[in-house]
Residue, then its C-alpha position, 0 to 999 in steps of 0.5 A: x292714849x288718854x285715859x279717864x280718871x273720873x266719869x260722872x253720868x246722870x248724877x242726881x241728888x236732892x235734900x228733902x224737896x230741894x233738888x241740888x243735882x239734876x243729871x250731871x255728866x262729865x269726864x276728867x282725863x287722867x293727869x289733868x286739872x278739871x275745874x267745876x265752876x259755879x255760883x252759890x248753891x250750884x251743887x259743887x261741894x255736893x258733887x265732890x262729896x258724892x265722888x269722895x264717897x261721903x254722900x250717896x247719889x239719888x240717881x246716876x252713876x259715877x266712877x273714880x279710877x274705874x271704881x264705882x263710888x256706890x258699890x266700890x267705895x273702899x277702892x275709891x277711897x284708896x285712890x283719892x284724897x280730899x282737901x276741903x274748903x277749910x284746912x283740916x290741920x291740928x293746931x295743937x300739933x306741929x307741922x311735922x307732927x300733922x304729917x307724921x300722924x297721917x302717914x301712920x294712919x295710912x300705915x306707911x313706913x318711915x313716917x318721919x322721912x315722909x314728913x321731912x320730904x313733904x315739908x321740904x317740897x312745900x317750903x315748910x321745913x323751917x316751920x316744921x317744928x312750930x305749932x300749926x296755930x302759929x301758921x299763916x293761912x297760906x302755910x296752913x293750906x300748903x300743909x293741908x295739901x301736903x297731908x293730902x299727898x301722903x300715900x300718893x293718891x292718883x286723884x285729888x279733890x280740892x274744894x275751893x282751895x284758895x278761899x280766904x287766902x291773900x293774893x300771894x298765898x293764892x299764887x303759891x297754891x296755884x303753883x302747887x296745883x300745877x305741879x301736881x298735874x305735871x307729875x301725873x296726879x288728876x286734880x278736880x277743883x271747885x272754885x268760886x274764882x273765875x280767874x282761878x279756873x282760867x289760869x289752872x284748868x285744862x277743862x272747865x265745867x260750869x254747873x248752874x242750878x244743878x246742871x252742867x250748862x257748858x263743858x270744854x277748854x277755855x278756847x272752846x268756851x270762848x267760842x260759845x260767845x259771838x266773835x269779839x268786836x274789833x274797834x281799836x283793839x280786839x277784845x277777847x271774852x274772858x271766862x267771866x264774860x262766858x260764865x255770866x252770859x251762860x247763867x244769865x246773871x248780870x247783877x254781880x261780877x263774881x259768884x258767891x261761895x258754894x255752901x252746898 
């Protein structure tokens, strides 16, 4: 029986006179990858901050692992981990020292062993004794996600996890995300990359002007458009076609990064 890890109902949020979220609703099944896709200013990061208890909603309700984000914030924080748009690593410390620090902050036993296991899992063992200042962008992101896994959170929020990475590093992060879901971790990721959502997500929600305008599997979203025209070969609509048709934007082929 499928259980619900995240439930969002009628969430609203405004910054002064600017309404960023206008009654957002969605659910995320436990152990699945859910992509929140939207263009610049759509409210993706704001939504993640509310779910991570870093920001209070103006209206509506949201729960993570059954805990209300407004009234049970401590229990929510014990169940989640958040990786932001930029790697939250200490460049002065080595890779291993970063991991050990987080393990100690979580009051876990054998922090050194935990660090060694994660370095091996993320192919960073050889770089573990080096200062993070010497790491490439992809290595920093891998270390950042590894730090997020300390304490075995049930839910992980990844806010634009591959922004600024080269293609090879992006593929590495994609595989990490898939591995997280395979082991039962619930992943909610925001992304500006249509192909990223298409490759990773079990379900995709398109957030546009503060509202969810479509929510479903890739195949369900494809059915929102007319059947493919058959000329010499059948051309199925891509996620990019679906996204641009739904938001009514024909001036650009790729959404701009969300800074909300």
